[in-house]
C-alpha atoms as an extended CHARMM CRD file, in Angstrom:
* protein
*
       275  EXT
         1         1  MET       CA             24.3700000000      -28.7130000000      -50.9960000000  PROA      1               0.0000000000
         2         2  LYS       CA             24.1240000000      -24.9260000000      -50.5090000000  PROA      2               0.0000000000
         3         3  ASP       CA             24.1700000000      -24.4310000000      -54.2850000000  PROA      3               0.0000000000
         4         4  ILE       CA             21.4060000000      -27.0260000000      -54.6670000000  PROA      4               0.0000000000
         5         5  LEU       CA             19.2480000000      -25.2670000000      -52.0700000000  PROA      5               0.0000000000
         6         6  GLN       CA             19.7730000000      -21.8640000000      -53.6730000000  PROA      6               0.0000000000
         7         7  GLN       CA             18.8770000000      -23.3500000000      -57.0310000000  PROA      7               0.0000000000
         8         8  HSD       CA             15.5520000000      -24.5080000000      -55.5790000000  PROA      8               0.0000000000
         9         9  TYR       CA             14.5850000000      -21.7610000000      -53.1280000000  PROA      9               0.0000000000
        10        10  GLY       CA             16.4410000000      -18.7220000000      -54.4710000000  PROA      10              0.0000000000
        11        11  LYS       CA             19.5230000000      -16.8070000000      -53.3400000000  PROA      11              0.0000000000
        12        12  SER       CA             17.7250000000      -13.9860000000      -51.4950000000  PROA      12              0.0000000000
        13        13  GLU       CA             16.7420000000      -14.1660000000      -47.8650000000  PROA      13              0.0000000000
        14        14  GLY       CA             13.2680000000      -12.6990000000      -47.9720000000  PROA      14              0.0000000000
        15        15  PRO       CA             12.1190000000       -9.9540000000      -45.6090000000  PROA      15              0.0000000000
        16        16  LEU       CA             10.4390000000      -12.5960000000      -43.3950000000  PROA      16              0.0000000000
        17        17  GLY       CA             13.5950000000      -14.6550000000      -42.9090000000  PROA      17              0.0000000000
        18        18  PHE       CA             13.2510000000      -17.5850000000      -45.3250000000  PROA      18              0.0000000000
        19        19  PRO       CA             14.8970000000      -17.9150000000      -48.7610000000  PROA      19              0.0000000000
        20        20  GLN       CA             13.0960000000      -16.6340000000      -51.8380000000  PROA      20              0.0000000000
        21        21  THR       CA             13.8420000000      -15.7520000000      -55.4140000000  PROA      21              0.0000000000
        22        22  GLU       CA             14.8320000000      -12.1210000000      -55.9030000000  PROA      22              0.0000000000
        23        23  LYS       CA             11.5180000000      -11.4320000000      -57.6620000000  PROA      23              0.0000000000
        24        24  GLN       CA              9.5580000000      -12.8640000000      -54.7350000000  PROA      24              0.0000000000
        25        25  ALA       CA             11.5810000000      -10.9440000000      -52.1480000000  PROA      25              0.0000000000
        26        26  ARG       CA             11.0870000000       -7.6110000000      -53.9130000000  PROA      26              0.0000000000
        27        27  ALA       CA              7.3570000000       -8.1670000000      -54.3810000000  PROA      27              0.0000000000
        28        28  LEU       CA              6.9220000000       -9.1860000000      -50.7330000000  PROA      28              0.0000000000
        29        29  ASN       CA              8.8750000000       -6.1630000000      -49.5260000000  PROA      29              0.0000000000
        30        30  ASP       CA              6.4660000000       -3.9150000000      -51.4590000000  PROA      30              0.0000000000
        31        31  VAL       CA              3.4840000000       -5.6440000000      -49.8110000000  PROA      31              0.0000000000
        32        32  LEU       CA              4.9740000000       -5.2290000000      -46.3310000000  PROA      32              0.0000000000
        33        33  LYS       CA              5.3450000000       -1.4940000000      -46.9120000000  PROA      33              0.0000000000
        34        34  ARG       CA              1.6480000000       -1.1620000000      -47.7610000000  PROA      34              0.0000000000
        35        35  ILE       CA             -0.0650000000       -3.1820000000      -45.0290000000  PROA      35              0.0000000000
        36        36  PRO       CA             -0.9100000000       -1.6380000000      -41.6300000000  PROA      36              0.0000000000
        37        37  LYS       CA              1.3020000000       -2.1550000000      -38.6000000000  PROA      37              0.0000000000
        38        38  GLY       CA              0.0060000000       -4.2520000000      -35.7180000000  PROA      38              0.0000000000
        39        39  ASP       CA              0.0050000000       -7.7680000000      -34.3160000000  PROA      39              0.0000000000
        40        40  GLU       CA             -3.0690000000       -8.7810000000      -36.3220000000  PROA      40              0.0000000000
        41        41  PHE       CA             -1.0550000000       -8.2550000000      -39.5290000000  PROA      41              0.0000000000
        42        42  ARG       CA              1.9860000000      -10.2500000000      -38.4320000000  PROA      42              0.0000000000
        43        43  TYR       CA              3.2030000000      -13.1530000000      -40.5210000000  PROA      43              0.0000000000
        44        44  ARG       CA              1.8900000000      -16.4390000000      -39.1360000000  PROA      44              0.0000000000
        45        45  LYS       CA              1.6400000000      -20.1430000000      -39.8160000000  PROA      45              0.0000000000
        46        46  SER       CA             -1.5660000000      -22.1110000000      -39.6260000000  PROA      46              0.0000000000
        47        47  VAL       CA             -1.2600000000      -25.8390000000      -39.5030000000  PROA      47              0.0000000000
        48        48  LEU       CA             -4.0750000000      -28.2940000000      -40.4070000000  PROA      48              0.0000000000
        49        49  VAL       CA             -4.9350000000      -34.1480000000      -39.4560000000  PROA      49              0.0000000000
        50        50  GLN       CA             -7.1460000000      -37.1370000000      -40.6920000000  PROA      50              0.0000000000
        51        51  PRO       CA             -6.5040000000      -40.2180000000      -42.8440000000  PROA      51              0.0000000000
        52        52  PRO       CA             -6.7680000000      -40.2360000000      -46.6600000000  PROA      52              0.0000000000
        53        53  THR       CA            -10.3450000000      -40.4330000000      -47.9300000000  PROA      53              0.0000000000
        54        54  GLU       CA             -9.6680000000      -41.1290000000      -51.6190000000  PROA      54              0.0000000000
        55        55  LEU       CA             -6.8010000000      -42.7860000000      -53.4720000000  PROA      55              0.0000000000
        56        56  LEU       CA             -5.2970000000      -41.7500000000      -56.7990000000  PROA      56              0.0000000000
        57        57  THR       CA             -3.4300000000      -44.2090000000      -58.9850000000  PROA      57              0.0000000000
        58        58  GLY       CA             -0.2710000000      -43.7570000000      -61.0160000000  PROA      58              0.0000000000
        59        59  GLU       CA              0.7520000000      -40.3890000000      -59.5860000000  PROA      59              0.0000000000
        60        60  ARG       CA              3.3240000000      -39.3570000000      -57.0130000000  PROA      60              0.0000000000
        61        61  ALA       CA              0.9800000000      -36.7640000000      -55.5600000000  PROA      61              0.0000000000
        62        62  ASP       CA             -1.5410000000      -35.9980000000      -52.8610000000  PROA      62              0.0000000000
        63        63  VAL       CA             -4.5180000000      -33.6670000000      -52.6770000000  PROA      63              0.0000000000
        64        64  SER       CA             -5.0250000000      -32.0260000000      -49.3000000000  PROA      64              0.0000000000
        65        65  TRP       CA             -6.8910000000      -29.3650000000      -47.4410000000  PROA      65              0.0000000000
        66        66  ILE       CA             -4.2100000000      -26.7740000000      -46.6200000000  PROA      66              0.0000000000
        67        67  SER       CA             -6.6280000000      -24.3640000000      -44.9280000000  PROA      67              0.0000000000
        68        68  THR       CA            -10.2780000000      -24.4110000000      -43.8920000000  PROA      68              0.0000000000
        69        69  GLU       CA            -12.6710000000      -21.8670000000      -42.4430000000  PROA      69              0.0000000000
        70        70  ASP       CA            -12.7450000000      -23.6850000000      -39.1170000000  PROA      70              0.0000000000
        71        71  PRO       CA            -11.3620000000      -21.7300000000      -36.1450000000  PROA      71              0.0000000000
        72        72  ASP       CA             -7.7150000000      -22.6160000000      -35.5260000000  PROA      72              0.0000000000
        73        73  ARG       CA             -5.9030000000      -22.9940000000      -32.2270000000  PROA      73              0.0000000000
        74        74  GLN       CA             -5.3490000000      -19.2350000000      -32.0460000000  PROA      74              0.0000000000
        75        75  ASN       CA             -9.1340000000      -18.6200000000      -32.3340000000  PROA      75              0.0000000000
        76        76  GLU       CA             -8.7140000000      -17.1370000000      -35.8000000000  PROA      76              0.0000000000
        77        77  VAL       CA            -10.5510000000      -17.9190000000      -39.0320000000  PROA      77              0.0000000000
        78        78  VAL       CA             -8.9000000000      -17.6460000000      -42.4410000000  PROA      78              0.0000000000
        79        79  VAL       CA            -11.4790000000      -16.9060000000      -45.1650000000  PROA      79              0.0000000000
        80        80  ALA       CA            -10.7960000000      -19.1350000000      -48.1800000000  PROA      80              0.0000000000
        81        81  ARG       CA            -12.1080000000      -16.6460000000      -50.7420000000  PROA      81              0.0000000000
        82        82  GLY       CA             -9.5100000000      -14.1400000000      -49.5330000000  PROA      82              0.0000000000
        83        83  MET       CA             -6.4640000000      -16.1760000000      -50.6120000000  PROA      83              0.0000000000
        84        84  ASN       CA             -3.9340000000      -14.4550000000      -52.8580000000  PROA      84              0.0000000000
        85        85  ASP       CA             -1.3460000000      -16.9810000000      -54.0360000000  PROA      85              0.0000000000
        86        86  SER       CA              0.3930000000      -14.7550000000      -56.5880000000  PROA      86              0.0000000000
        87        87  GLN       CA              3.5730000000      -14.6990000000      -54.4500000000  PROA      87              0.0000000000
        88        88  PHE       CA              3.6670000000      -18.4310000000      -53.8490000000  PROA      88              0.0000000000
        89        89  SER       CA              2.9940000000      -19.2720000000      -57.4940000000  PROA      89              0.0000000000
        90        90  LEU       CA              6.3000000000      -17.6080000000      -58.4970000000  PROA      90              0.0000000000
        91        91  ASN       CA              8.1340000000      -20.5790000000      -56.9440000000  PROA      91              0.0000000000
        92        92  PRO       CA              5.5460000000      -23.0730000000      -55.6230000000  PROA      92              0.0000000000
        93        93  LEU       CA              7.8380000000      -25.4000000000      -53.6920000000  PROA      93              0.0000000000
        94        94  VAL       CA              6.6140000000      -27.4710000000      -50.7470000000  PROA      94              0.0000000000
        95        95  THR       CA              9.0000000000      -28.0960000000      -47.8550000000  PROA      95              0.0000000000
        96        96  LEU       CA              9.0870000000      -30.7890000000      -45.1890000000  PROA      96              0.0000000000
        97        97  ASN       CA              8.2830000000      -29.1180000000      -41.8430000000  PROA      97              0.0000000000
        98        98  HSD       CA              9.2450000000      -25.6650000000      -43.2570000000  PROA      98              0.0000000000
        99        99  ASP       CA             12.8770000000      -26.8160000000      -43.3430000000  PROA      99              0.0000000000
       100       100  TYR       CA             14.8180000000      -24.6920000000      -45.8480000000  PROA      100             0.0000000000
       101       101  THR       CA             18.1130000000      -26.3700000000      -44.9220000000  PROA      101             0.0000000000
       102       102  ALA       CA             16.9470000000      -29.4550000000      -46.8380000000  PROA      102             0.0000000000
       103       103  PRO       CA             15.8230000000      -29.8360000000      -50.4610000000  PROA      103             0.0000000000
       104       104  PRO       CA             12.0990000000      -29.3510000000      -51.1160000000  PROA      104             0.0000000000
       105       105  ALA       CA              9.6970000000      -32.2230000000      -50.5410000000  PROA      105             0.0000000000
       106       106  GLY       CA              7.5700000000      -31.4450000000      -53.5810000000  PROA      106             0.0000000000
       107       107  LYS       CA              5.9130000000      -28.8950000000      -55.8040000000  PROA      107             0.0000000000
       108       108  SER       CA              2.4120000000      -27.4670000000      -55.5500000000  PROA      108             0.0000000000
       109       109  LEU       CA              0.5760000000      -27.9670000000      -58.8420000000  PROA      109             0.0000000000
       110       110  TRP       CA             -2.5560000000      -25.9900000000      -57.9070000000  PROA      110             0.0000000000
       111       111  ARG       CA             -4.4060000000      -24.3190000000      -55.0330000000  PROA      111             0.0000000000
       112       112  ARG       CA             -8.1340000000      -23.5870000000      -55.1380000000  PROA      112             0.0000000000
       113       113  ARG       CA            -11.1700000000      -22.7550000000      -53.0030000000  PROA      113             0.0000000000
       114       114  VAL       CA            -13.4430000000      -25.7590000000      -52.4410000000  PROA      114             0.0000000000
       115       115  ARG       CA            -16.7690000000      -26.3320000000      -50.6970000000  PROA      115             0.0000000000
       116       116  ASP       CA            -17.4160000000      -29.8680000000      -49.4730000000  PROA      116             0.0000000000
       117       117  GLY       CA            -20.6960000000      -30.0520000000      -47.5640000000  PROA      117             0.0000000000
       118       118  ASP       CA            -20.4160000000      -27.6590000000      -44.6380000000  PROA      118             0.0000000000
       119       119  ARG       CA            -16.6650000000      -27.3260000000      -45.0030000000  PROA      119             0.0000000000
       120       120  VAL       CA            -15.1080000000      -24.5170000000      -47.0250000000  PROA      120             0.0000000000
       121       121  GLY       CA            -11.3890000000      -24.0450000000      -47.5300000000  PROA      121             0.0000000000
       122       122  ILE       CA             -8.3810000000      -24.3100000000      -49.7990000000  PROA      122             0.0000000000
       123       123  LYS       CA             -7.2660000000      -27.5800000000      -51.3550000000  PROA      123             0.0000000000
       124       124  ALA       CA             -3.9000000000      -28.0680000000      -53.0260000000  PROA      124             0.0000000000
       125       125  LYS       CA             -2.2510000000      -30.7710000000      -55.0780000000  PROA      125             0.0000000000
       126       126  THR       CA              1.3460000000      -31.6160000000      -54.1220000000  PROA      126             0.0000000000
       127       127  HSD       CA              3.5830000000      -33.5040000000      -56.5490000000  PROA      127             0.0000000000
       128       128  PHE       CA              6.5520000000      -35.4840000000      -55.1770000000  PROA      128             0.0000000000
       129       129  PRO       CA              8.9570000000      -35.8000000000      -58.1520000000  PROA      129             0.0000000000
       130       130  PRO       CA             11.1120000000      -38.9220000000      -58.6590000000  PROA      130             0.0000000000
       131       131  LYS       CA             14.8410000000      -38.7530000000      -57.9900000000  PROA      131             0.0000000000
       132       132  PRO       CA             16.8070000000      -37.5170000000      -61.0240000000  PROA      132             0.0000000000
       133       133  ALA       CA             19.6510000000      -39.6240000000      -62.3800000000  PROA      133             0.0000000000
       134       134  ASN       CA             22.2260000000      -36.9310000000      -61.5910000000  PROA      134             0.0000000000
       135       135  TRP       CA             21.2660000000      -36.5910000000      -57.8890000000  PROA      135             0.0000000000
       136       136  PRO       CA             24.4140000000      -36.8780000000      -55.6960000000  PROA      136             0.0000000000
       137       137  GLU       CA             25.1560000000      -40.4340000000      -54.5910000000  PROA      137             0.0000000000
       138       138  GLY       CA             24.3900000000      -41.0410000000      -50.9170000000  PROA      138             0.0000000000
       139       139  LYS       CA             22.1880000000      -37.9470000000      -50.5190000000  PROA      139             0.0000000000
       140       140  ASP       CA             18.6040000000      -38.4990000000      -49.3630000000  PROA      140             0.0000000000
       141       141  TRP       CA             15.9460000000      -37.5860000000      -51.9160000000  PROA      141             0.0000000000
       142       142  VAL       CA             13.4700000000      -35.7310000000      -49.6970000000  PROA      142             0.0000000000
       143       143  PRO       CA             10.4350000000      -36.1980000000      -52.0030000000  PROA      143             0.0000000000
       144       144  ASP       CA             10.8230000000      -40.0040000000      -51.6800000000  PROA      144             0.0000000000
       145       145  ILE       CA             10.8930000000      -39.7350000000      -47.8840000000  PROA      145             0.0000000000
       146       146  ALA       CA              7.9420000000      -37.3340000000      -47.7100000000  PROA      146             0.0000000000
       147       147  PHE       CA              5.7980000000      -39.3000000000      -50.1580000000  PROA      147             0.0000000000
       148       148  ALA       CA              6.4980000000      -42.6080000000      -48.4200000000  PROA      148             0.0000000000
       149       149  LEU       CA              5.4680000000      -41.0790000000      -45.0830000000  PROA      149             0.0000000000
       150       150  VAL       CA              2.2790000000      -39.6520000000      -46.6300000000  PROA      150             0.0000000000
       151       151  GLN       CA              1.4310000000      -43.0740000000      -48.0640000000  PROA      151             0.0000000000
       152       152  ALA       CA              2.1030000000      -44.6660000000      -44.6890000000  PROA      152             0.0000000000
       153       153  ASP       CA             -0.3130000000      -42.2040000000      -43.0350000000  PROA      153             0.0000000000
       154       154  LEU       CA              2.5310000000      -40.8180000000      -40.8990000000  PROA      154             0.0000000000
       155       155  LEU       CA              2.7850000000      -37.3700000000      -42.4950000000  PROA      155             0.0000000000
       156       156  ARG       CA             -0.7970000000      -36.1800000000      -42.3350000000  PROA      156             0.0000000000
       157       157  GLY       CA             -0.7720000000      -32.4040000000      -42.0480000000  PROA      157             0.0000000000
       158       158  LYS       CA             -0.2040000000      -29.3210000000      -44.1630000000  PROA      158             0.0000000000
       159       159  SER       CA              1.0020000000      -26.0050000000      -42.7720000000  PROA      159             0.0000000000
       160       160  ILE       CA              0.6190000000      -22.6850000000      -44.5720000000  PROA      160             0.0000000000
       161       161  GLY       CA              2.6660000000      -19.5640000000      -43.9770000000  PROA      161             0.0000000000
       162       162  PHE       CA              0.7040000000      -16.4250000000      -44.8090000000  PROA      162             0.0000000000
       163       163  LEU       CA              0.4960000000      -12.6780000000      -44.3210000000  PROA      163             0.0000000000
       164       164  PRO       CA             -2.8890000000      -11.1070000000      -43.4310000000  PROA      164             0.0000000000
       165       165  LEU       CA             -3.8160000000       -8.2200000000      -45.7190000000  PROA      165             0.0000000000
       166       166  ARG       CA             -7.3010000000       -7.3280000000      -44.3860000000  PROA      166             0.0000000000
       167       167  VAL       CA             -8.8410000000       -8.4480000000      -41.0900000000  PROA      167             0.0000000000
       168       168  HSD       CA            -11.7260000000       -7.6830000000      -38.7610000000  PROA      168             0.0000000000
       169       169  ALA       CA            -12.7160000000       -8.5670000000      -35.2120000000  PROA      169             0.0000000000
       170       170  ALA       CA            -15.3720000000      -11.2830000000      -35.1380000000  PROA      170             0.0000000000
       171       171  THR       CA            -18.8720000000       -9.8450000000      -34.7330000000  PROA      171             0.0000000000
       172       172  ALA       CA            -21.4960000000      -11.1230000000      -32.3070000000  PROA      172             0.0000000000
       173       173  GLU       CA            -23.4260000000      -12.5430000000      -35.2660000000  PROA      173             0.0000000000
       174       174  GLU       CA            -20.3760000000      -14.4240000000      -36.5490000000  PROA      174             0.0000000000
       175       175  ARG       CA            -19.7580000000      -15.9160000000      -33.0960000000  PROA      175             0.0000000000
       176       176  ARG       CA            -23.2290000000      -17.4820000000      -33.2520000000  PROA      176             0.0000000000
       177       177  ARG       CA            -22.0560000000      -19.7530000000      -36.0710000000  PROA      177             0.0000000000
       178       178  PRO       CA            -21.4370000000      -23.3800000000      -35.0080000000  PROA      178             0.0000000000
       179       179  GLY       CA            -17.9180000000      -23.6710000000      -33.6290000000  PROA      179             0.0000000000
       180       180  TRP       CA            -17.2070000000      -19.9510000000      -33.8640000000  PROA      180             0.0000000000
       181       181  GLU       CA            -18.0910000000      -19.0960000000      -30.2500000000  PROA      181             0.0000000000
       182       182  ARG       CA            -14.5110000000      -18.1610000000      -29.3070000000  PROA      182             0.0000000000
       183       183  VAL       CA            -13.3680000000      -16.6560000000      -32.6120000000  PROA      183             0.0000000000
       184       184  GLU       CA            -11.5360000000      -13.3930000000      -32.0720000000  PROA      184             0.0000000000
       185       185  LEU       CA            -10.1590000000      -12.4720000000      -35.5020000000  PROA      185             0.0000000000
       186       186  VAL       CA            -11.3950000000      -13.1010000000      -39.0500000000  PROA      186             0.0000000000
       187       187  ILE       CA             -8.7460000000      -12.8260000000      -41.7710000000  PROA      187             0.0000000000
       188       188  ASP       CA            -10.6140000000      -11.6320000000      -44.8680000000  PROA      188             0.0000000000
       189       189  GLU       CA             -7.6770000000      -11.3380000000      -47.2820000000  PROA      189             0.0000000000
       190       190  TRP       CA             -4.2910000000      -13.0150000000      -47.0420000000  PROA      190             0.0000000000
       191       191  LEU       CA             -1.1350000000      -13.6230000000      -49.0280000000  PROA      191             0.0000000000
       192       192  LEU       CA             -0.0060000000      -17.2630000000      -49.2480000000  PROA      192             0.0000000000
       193       193  LEU       CA              3.7950000000      -17.3660000000      -48.9730000000  PROA      193             0.0000000000
       194       194  GLU       CA              4.6200000000      -21.0120000000      -48.2560000000  PROA      194             0.0000000000
       195       195  TYR       CA              3.2060000000      -24.3770000000      -47.3390000000  PROA      195             0.0000000000
       196       196  ALA       CA              4.7610000000      -27.5000000000      -45.9560000000  PROA      196             0.0000000000
       197       197  CYS       CA              4.0610000000      -31.1530000000      -45.2490000000  PROA      197             0.0000000000
       198       198  VAL       CA              4.1110000000      -31.4450000000      -41.4610000000  PROA      198             0.0000000000
       199       199  PHE       CA              3.6080000000      -33.9970000000      -38.7090000000  PROA      199             0.0000000000
       200       200  LEU       CA              1.5820000000      -31.7690000000      -36.3530000000  PROA      200             0.0000000000
       201       201  PRO       CA             -0.6870000000      -29.2410000000      -37.9820000000  PROA      201             0.0000000000
       202       202  ALA       CA             -2.2370000000      -25.6170000000      -36.1110000000  PROA      202             0.0000000000
       203       203  GLN       CA             -5.4870000000      -26.1550000000      -37.9660000000  PROA      203             0.0000000000
       204       204  GLN       CA             -7.1050000000      -29.5160000000      -37.3670000000  PROA      204             0.0000000000
       205       205  HSD       CA             -8.5090000000      -30.1040000000      -40.8550000000  PROA      205             0.0000000000
       206       206  ALA       CA             -5.5140000000      -29.3700000000      -43.1510000000  PROA      206             0.0000000000
       207       207  VAL       CA             -4.9630000000      -32.9910000000      -43.9930000000  PROA      207             0.0000000000
       208       208  VAL       CA             -4.1570000000      -35.3060000000      -46.8690000000  PROA      208             0.0000000000
       209       209  GLU       CA             -7.3660000000      -36.2600000000      -48.6440000000  PROA      209             0.0000000000
       210       210  GLN       CA             -6.1310000000      -38.0880000000      -51.7240000000  PROA      210             0.0000000000
       211       211  VAL       CA             -2.8190000000      -39.8430000000      -52.2230000000  PROA      211             0.0000000000
       212       212  SER       CA             -1.4620000000      -42.0530000000      -55.0000000000  PROA      212             0.0000000000
       213       213  LYS       CA             -0.3390000000      -45.5980000000      -54.1350000000  PROA      213             0.0000000000
       214       214  SER       CA              2.1990000000      -46.0260000000      -56.9520000000  PROA      214             0.0000000000
       215       215  LEU       CA              5.3550000000      -46.0050000000      -54.7770000000  PROA      215             0.0000000000
       216       216  ARG       CA              6.4240000000      -48.7720000000      -52.4010000000  PROA      216             0.0000000000
       217       217  LEU       CA              8.1310000000      -47.6980000000      -49.2050000000  PROA      217             0.0000000000
       218       218  ALA       CA             11.9150000000      -47.4800000000      -49.5140000000  PROA      218             0.0000000000
       219       219  PRO       CA             13.7170000000      -50.4190000000      -47.8170000000  PROA      219             0.0000000000
       220       220  ASP       CA             15.7260000000      -48.0950000000      -45.5370000000  PROA      220             0.0000000000
       221       221  LEU       CA             12.5200000000      -46.4170000000      -44.3720000000  PROA      221             0.0000000000
       222       222  LEU       CA             10.8800000000      -49.7880000000      -43.7050000000  PROA      222             0.0000000000
       223       223  LYS       CA             13.8700000000      -50.7800000000      -41.5810000000  PROA      223             0.0000000000
       224       224  THR       CA             13.6640000000      -47.4920000000      -39.6720000000  PROA      224             0.0000000000
       225       225  LEU       CA              9.9810000000      -48.1420000000      -38.9880000000  PROA      225             0.0000000000
       226       226  GLY       CA             10.7870000000      -51.6550000000      -37.7790000000  PROA      226             0.0000000000
       227       227  LEU       CA              9.0710000000      -53.4850000000      -40.6410000000  PROA      227             0.0000000000
       228       228  ASN       CA             10.3180000000      -56.4450000000      -42.6420000000  PROA      228             0.0000000000
       229       229  VAL       CA             11.6390000000      -55.1810000000      -45.9820000000  PROA      229             0.0000000000
       230       230  ASP       CA             10.1790000000      -58.1690000000      -47.8520000000  PROA      230             0.0000000000
       231       231  SER       CA              6.9240000000      -58.4050000000      -45.9550000000  PROA      231             0.0000000000
       232       232  GLY       CA              5.0060000000      -55.8130000000      -47.9590000000  PROA      232             0.0000000000
       233       233  ALA       CA              3.3830000000      -54.9110000000      -44.6600000000  PROA      233             0.0000000000
       234       234  THR       CA              0.9380000000      -52.0680000000      -44.4320000000  PROA      234             0.0000000000
       235       235  ILE       CA              1.7520000000      -49.5360000000      -41.7450000000  PROA      235             0.0000000000
       236       236  PRO       CA             -1.3440000000      -49.1900000000      -39.5520000000  PROA      236             0.0000000000
       237       237  HSD       CA             -2.9020000000      -45.8310000000      -38.7820000000  PROA      237             0.0000000000
       238       238  CYS       CA             -2.0500000000      -44.5240000000      -35.3320000000  PROA      238             0.0000000000
       239       239  ARG       CA             -3.5210000000      -41.4620000000      -33.6420000000  PROA      239             0.0000000000
       240       240  TRP       CA             -1.1100000000      -38.5960000000      -32.9320000000  PROA      240             0.0000000000
       241       241  GLN       CA             -1.9330000000      -38.7460000000      -29.2190000000  PROA      241             0.0000000000
       242       242  THR       CA             -1.0150000000      -42.4260000000      -29.1740000000  PROA      242             0.0000000000
       243       243  ILE       CA              2.3720000000      -41.6230000000      -30.7360000000  PROA      243             0.0000000000
       244       244  VAL       CA              2.9620000000      -38.8560000000      -28.1920000000  PROA      244             0.0000000000
       245       245  GLN       CA              2.1030000000      -41.1600000000      -25.2900000000  PROA      245             0.0000000000
       246       246  ALA       CA              4.3510000000      -43.9220000000      -26.6360000000  PROA      246             0.0000000000
       247       247  CYS       CA              7.2760000000      -41.5200000000      -27.1060000000  PROA      247             0.0000000000
       248       248  THR       CA              6.7770000000      -40.0110000000      -23.6410000000  PROA      248             0.0000000000
       249       249  SER       CA              6.6530000000      -43.4460000000      -22.0560000000  PROA      249             0.0000000000
       250       250  ALA       CA              9.8030000000      -44.5490000000      -23.8940000000  PROA      250             0.0000000000
       251       251  ILE       CA             11.6870000000      -41.4260000000      -22.7810000000  PROA      251             0.0000000000
       252       252  ASP       CA             10.5620000000      -41.8960000000      -19.1770000000  PROA      252             0.0000000000
       253       253  ARG       CA             12.0060000000      -45.4130000000      -19.1840000000  PROA      253             0.0000000000
       254       254  LEU       CA             15.4760000000      -44.2610000000      -20.2500000000  PROA      254             0.0000000000
       255       255  ASN       CA             18.2300000000      -44.4230000000      -17.6340000000  PROA      255             0.0000000000
       256       256  TRP       CA             19.8050000000      -41.0520000000      -18.3240000000  PROA      256             0.0000000000
       257       257  GLN       CA             22.4860000000      -41.4560000000      -15.6480000000  PROA      257             0.0000000000
       258       258  ARG       CA             23.6810000000      -44.6920000000      -17.2520000000  PROA      258             0.0000000000
       259       259  ILE       CA             23.5840000000      -43.1860000000      -20.7670000000  PROA      259             0.0000000000
       260       260  ILE       CA             25.6820000000      -40.2060000000      -19.6570000000  PROA      260             0.0000000000
       261       261  GLN       CA             28.1310000000      -42.4100000000      -17.7340000000  PROA      261             0.0000000000
       262       262  ASN       CA             28.5270000000      -44.7530000000      -20.7280000000  PROA      262             0.0000000000
       263       263  SER       CA             29.2150000000      -41.7770000000      -23.0040000000  PROA      263             0.0000000000
       264       264  ILE       CA             31.8460000000      -40.4340000000      -20.6030000000  PROA      264             0.0000000000
       265       265  ASP       CA             33.4660000000      -43.8690000000      -20.2600000000  PROA      265             0.0000000000
       266       266  ALA       CA             33.5620000000      -44.3060000000      -24.0510000000  PROA      266             0.0000000000
       267       267  TRP       CA             35.1480000000      -40.8690000000      -24.4840000000  PROA      267             0.0000000000
       268       268  LEU       CA             37.7950000000      -41.6180000000      -21.8280000000  PROA      268             0.0000000000
       269       269  GLU       CA             38.6060000000      -44.9330000000      -23.5080000000  PROA      269             0.0000000000
       270       270  ARG       CA             39.1120000000      -43.1860000000      -26.8590000000  PROA      270             0.0000000000
       271       271  GLU       CA             41.3290000000      -40.5370000000      -25.2490000000  PROA      271             0.0000000000
       272       272  ARG       CA             43.4650000000      -43.3120000000      -23.7400000000  PROA      272             0.0000000000
       273       273  GLY       CA             43.8630000000      -44.8570000000      -27.1680000000  PROA      273             0.0000000000
       274       274  ARG       CA             41.5620000000      -47.7670000000      -26.4880000000  PROA      274             0.0000000000
       275       275  VAL       CA             38.8170000000      -48.6800000000      -28.9060000000  PROA      275             0.0000000000
């Protein structure tokens, strides 16, 4: 598996701690030497969630906002026109939750600045390739999992990892813009280094906008979600807060003392040679 991951992501551990190709790592190291020191120039992730608004047909792909000029949860604004994706384009792989210990979820086909009404930001197209015939037997094909979750409206966010190159403190005039009242930092130029499909985004509008419907959910995934494999059921949309509340309630109902005692009893039985 390590060889497979290195084949995808590269053998070098980049200067920011995630794997890259040697060409990417060297180019990024040169950039880091040139930018000013300071917290405002630190590497950061900005995560954007809403249901699909358009459907594509015949493609294993989605089109999403990956960044918008809306203030994020850190009271920062990332200016779309300032994107530099030259680094990312050298190996435009998309991970699942920024997890580099697993194969990539897909590949980014393009990234571009878009204006849609009052919203301005970056949209990207993510392709989820089909499993190759020579993929190891018994190993999960991450693009199938990610794409099925996107189709089921359960994987709704996109998270970018980027390095600010030029910034300024928000002016009084900028803070008079609708929604910008608390903005502290405006990132004028930035280097896109990675993006991922995520469950909980930092920026509320980086969401899947278009998704193809050509793939049925895998039977194992349907079973995991508690659906009948043969039912062809559609998984209903559920707000993130509802999921959080349901999970919290389920955890609260667990009898941890009994679970721990059962685990200890089972271990003792095994040690005594009883099954």
